[in-house]
C-alpha positions as CSV (number, residue, x, y, z in Angstrom):
1,M,54.1,25.2,-13.6
2,T,54.3,25.0,-9.8
3,A,53.0,22.3,-7.8
4,T,50.4,24.7,-6.0
5,A,49.3,25.7,-10.0
6,L,49.0,22.0,-11.1
7,L,46.9,21.4,-7.7
8,E,44.8,24.4,-8.2
9,I,43.9,22.9,-12.0
10,L,43.0,19.3,-10.3
11,S,40.7,20.9,-7.8
12,E,39.1,23.1,-10.4
13,V,38.5,19.4,-12.3
14,E,37.4,18.2,-9.4
15,R,34.9,20.6,-8.5
16,G,33.4,20.7,-11.8
17,R,34.7,24.4,-12.9
18,L,37.4,23.3,-15.4
19,T,36.4,20.5,-17.8
20,P,39.2,18.0,-18.5
21,E,39.9,19.1,-21.8
22,D,40.6,22.8,-20.7
23,A,42.7,21.2,-18.1
24,A,44.7,19.2,-20.8
25,A,45.1,21.8,-22.5
26,R,46.3,24.4,-19.9
27,L,49.2,21.2,-19.2
28,A,50.1,21.1,-23.1
29,T,53.7,22.7,-22.3
30,L,54.6,19.8,-19.8
31,P,56.8,18.4,-19.5
32,F,58.7,20.9,-21.9
33,E,57.8,23.5,-24.3
34,D,59.8,23.2,-27.7
35,L,61.0,26.6,-29.5
36,G,63.0,25.2,-32.1
37,H,66.2,26.6,-30.4
38,T,65.5,25.5,-26.7
39,R,63.2,23.0,-25.2
40,V,61.8,25.0,-21.9
41,D,61.3,22.3,-19.1
42,H,58.3,23.2,-17.8
43,H,58.5,20.7,-15.3
44,R,61.8,21.2,-13.2
45,S,59.7,23.0,-10.7
46,L,57.5,19.9,-9.9
47,R,60.9,17.8,-9.8
48,T,63.3,20.1,-8.1
49,G,60.8,22.8,-6.7
50,L,62.3,25.8,-8.7
51,P,61.9,26.5,-12.1
52,E,64.3,26.3,-15.1
53,V,66.9,29.6,-15.1
54,I,67.9,31.3,-18.5
55,Y,71.9,31.4,-18.6
56,A,71.7,34.5,-21.7
57,A,75.3,34.2,-22.2
58,G,75.7,32.6,-25.9
59,K,72.2,32.8,-26.1
60,T,70.8,35.5,-28.8
61,T,68.6,38.5,-27.6
62,E,65.8,36.9,-29.5
63,Q,66.7,33.3,-27.9
64,T,66.4,34.7,-24.3
65,V,63.4,36.8,-25.1
66,A,61.4,33.9,-26.3
67,I,62.8,31.5,-23.2
68,F,61.9,34.4,-20.8
69,G,58.2,34.8,-22.4
70,S,57.6,30.9,-22.4
71,L,58.5,30.6,-18.9
72,R,56.3,33.7,-17.6
73,A,53.7,32.2,-19.3
74,D,53.8,29.3,-17.3
75,G,53.4,31.1,-14.2
76,V,56.7,30.7,-12.6
77,D,59.4,32.9,-11.4
78,V,61.9,33.9,-13.8
79,L,65.5,34.6,-14.0
80,A,67.8,35.2,-16.4
81,T,71.6,35.4,-15.9
82,R,74.8,36.7,-17.0
83,V,72.6,39.3,-19.4
84,D,74.5,41.8,-21.6
85,A,72.6,45.2,-22.0
86,A,71.2,44.9,-25.2
87,T,69.4,41.8,-23.9
88,A,68.4,43.3,-21.1
89,E,66.8,46.0,-22.5
90,A,64.6,43.8,-24.7
91,L,63.6,41.7,-21.8
92,V,62.3,45.0,-20.0
93,E,60.8,45.9,-22.9
94,A,58.7,42.8,-23.2
95,H,58.2,42.7,-19.6
96,P,58.0,46.2,-18.3
97,E,57.2,44.1,-14.2
98,A,60.8,42.6,-14.8
99,V,63.5,44.0,-12.8
100,H,67.2,44.4,-14.4
101,N,70.1,44.8,-12.0
102,A,73.1,45.7,-14.0
103,A,75.4,44.8,-11.4
104,A,74.2,41.4,-11.4
105,R,73.7,41.2,-15.0
106,T,70.5,39.7,-13.9
107,V,66.8,40.2,-15.4
108,A,63.9,38.8,-12.5
109,Y,60.5,38.2,-12.5
110,R,58.5,37.4,-9.6
111,A,55.1,35.5,-10.1
112,S,54.8,34.5,-6.7
113,T,54.7,36.6,-3.5
114,E,55.5,34.3,-0.7
115,M,58.7,34.1,1.1
116,R,60.4,31.2,2.9
117,G,63.5,30.8,4.8
118,R,66.3,33.4,5.0
119,V,69.8,33.7,3.2
120,A,72.7,36.0,3.9
121,V,75.1,37.0,1.1
122,V,78.4,38.0,2.1
123,C,81.3,39.5,-0.3
124,A,84.7,40.7,1.1
125,G,85.7,43.4,-1.0
126,T,83.6,45.7,-3.9
127,S,85.2,43.9,-6.0
128,D,83.2,41.0,-5.3
129,L,80.1,43.0,-5.5
130,P,78.9,41.7,-8.8
131,V,79.1,37.8,-7.9
132,A,77.2,38.7,-4.6
133,E,74.6,40.3,-6.2
134,E,73.9,37.6,-8.7
135,A,73.9,35.5,-5.6
136,A,71.3,38.1,-3.8
137,V,69.5,38.4,-6.5
138,T,69.0,34.4,-7.1
139,A,67.8,34.1,-3.7
140,E,65.0,36.8,-3.6
141,T,64.2,35.9,-7.3
142,F,62.8,32.6,-5.6
143,G,61.6,33.6,-2.5
144,A,64.2,33.7,0.1
145,R,64.8,37.4,2.4
146,V,67.9,38.1,1.8
147,T,70.2,40.5,3.7
148,R,73.6,41.8,2.2
149,F,76.8,42.3,4.0
150,Y,79.1,43.4,1.5
151,D,82.8,44.7,1.9
152,V,83.5,42.7,5.2
153,G,86.7,40.7,4.1
154,V,89.1,39.1,6.3
155,A,91.9,42.2,5.6
156,G,89.8,44.3,8.3
157,L,88.0,41.7,10.3
158,H,86.3,43.7,12.8
159,R,84.1,44.7,9.8
160,L,82.3,41.2,9.8
161,L,82.3,40.5,13.7
162,T,79.9,43.6,13.7
163,V,77.6,42.0,11.9
164,R,78.1,38.4,13.7
165,T,74.9,38.3,15.4
166,D,72.9,39.3,12.2
167,L,74.5,36.4,10.3
168,L,73.1,34.0,13.1
169,E,69.5,34.6,11.6
170,A,70.2,33.1,8.6
171,D,69.2,29.3,7.5
172,A,72.0,29.4,4.6
173,V,74.9,32.3,4.2
174,V,76.5,32.6,0.7
175,V,80.3,34.0,0.5
176,C,81.9,35.5,-2.4
177,A,85.7,36.2,-1.9
178,G,88.9,36.4,-4.2
179,M,92.3,36.6,-3.5
180,E,93.1,34.0,-1.5
181,G,89.4,33.3,-0.5
182,A,89.7,33.2,3.4
183,L,86.4,34.4,4.3
184,P,84.2,31.3,3.8
185,S,86.5,30.1,6.4
186,V,86.2,32.6,9.2
187,V,82.4,32.8,8.4
188,G,82.1,29.2,8.8
189,G,83.8,29.6,12.2
190,L,80.9,32.2,13.4
191,V,78.0,30.6,12.4
192,G,76.3,27.3,12.6
193,V,74.5,26.8,9.1
194,P,75.6,25.8,5.6
195,V,78.0,28.4,3.9
196,L,78.1,28.0,0.1
197,A,81.7,29.5,-0.9
198,V,82.3,31.0,-4.3
199,P,85.9,32.0,-5.3
200,T,85.7,35.0,-7.6
201,S,88.1,35.6,-10.1
202,V,89.4,38.7,-8.1
203,G,93.0,39.5,-7.4
204,Y,96.5,40.0,-9.2
205,G,98.3,37.6,-11.2
206,A,98.8,34.6,-9.0
207,S,95.4,34.3,-8.2
208,F,95.2,32.6,-11.5
209,G,91.6,34.0,-12.0
210,G,90.0,32.6,-9.1
211,V,91.8,29.3,-9.0
212,T,94.1,30.1,-5.9
213,A,90.7,31.1,-4.1
214,L,88.8,27.9,-5.0
215,L,91.5,25.7,-3.8
216,G,92.1,27.9,-0.4
217,M,88.3,27.1,-0.3
218,L,88.2,24.1,-1.1
219,N,90.6,23.1,1.9
220,S,88.6,24.7,4.4
221,C,88.9,23.8,8.3
222,S,85.6,24.6,8.5
223,P,83.7,21.6,8.0
224,N,80.4,23.5,7.2
225,V,82.0,24.9,3.5
226,S,80.8,23.7,0.9
227,V,82.4,25.2,-2.8
228,V,80.9,26.2,-5.8
229,N,82.7,26.9,-9.1
230,I,84.6,30.5,-9.6
231,D,82.2,33.4,-10.2
232,N,79.2,31.0,-9.6
233,G,76.9,33.0,-7.5
234,F,74.0,31.4,-9.2
235,G,74.3,28.2,-8.1
236,A,75.4,29.1,-4.6
237,A,72.4,30.8,-4.2
238,Y,70.5,28.2,-5.9
239,S,71.6,25.6,-3.3
240,A,71.2,28.2,-0.2
241,V,67.4,28.8,-1.1
242,L,66.8,25.2,-1.3
243,I,68.3,24.9,2.3
244,A,66.6,27.8,3.8
245,R,63.1,26.2,2.2
246,A,63.8,23.0,4.3
247,G,64.9,25.0,7.2
248,A,61.4,27.2,6.8
249,R,60.1,23.5,6.9
250,A,61.3,22.4,9.9
């Protein structure tokens, strides 16, 4: 349930177009709906501005499909992350309007058309693309205008410098990088907005599955860089959307 939808219901009651009983029926699933295996938080959009997101890893296909349907019935934008191929197929079959992004491992359905704020998604190399795409799809699903800048890592810094002007248009920048994780620091020194750094589990043995990139990013000398967990493109984009929305309101 979005704040806009709730206000519309209250307005219809006020104007006599909807009975209080019918309004109560529409609100029956607030603050959550108990599906037996999951308590779907329909109140989250009202509290935080963004709906609950489905982390599909570890859930059965049937559970994910049920949660997706519950959220869609509530009228919010719906996003499932870390979706395997079988679950993605079942979701799209149940919701033909939903979009499966195989690279990002996401299935998304947009209930709204409103766009607010701009988010740039940057990745160091093509190997970082799955995490970057998870970030890009997340930001797009929740209404940010997204610009992608891929394969612009520090091994060829001239590639990044050619898009610097475009980066300056963003309200927030998500930067995904593995190996030594240097790219967010460089981007942070070029832009005057928050940079959400995502260490990826890309690199040879001493990268320790992304730990080296994580520690490098945590030690960034660019003060506008904040760091999320390894491979957490979703988490970075979620924060970037909130930042972008705040920028759009200013």
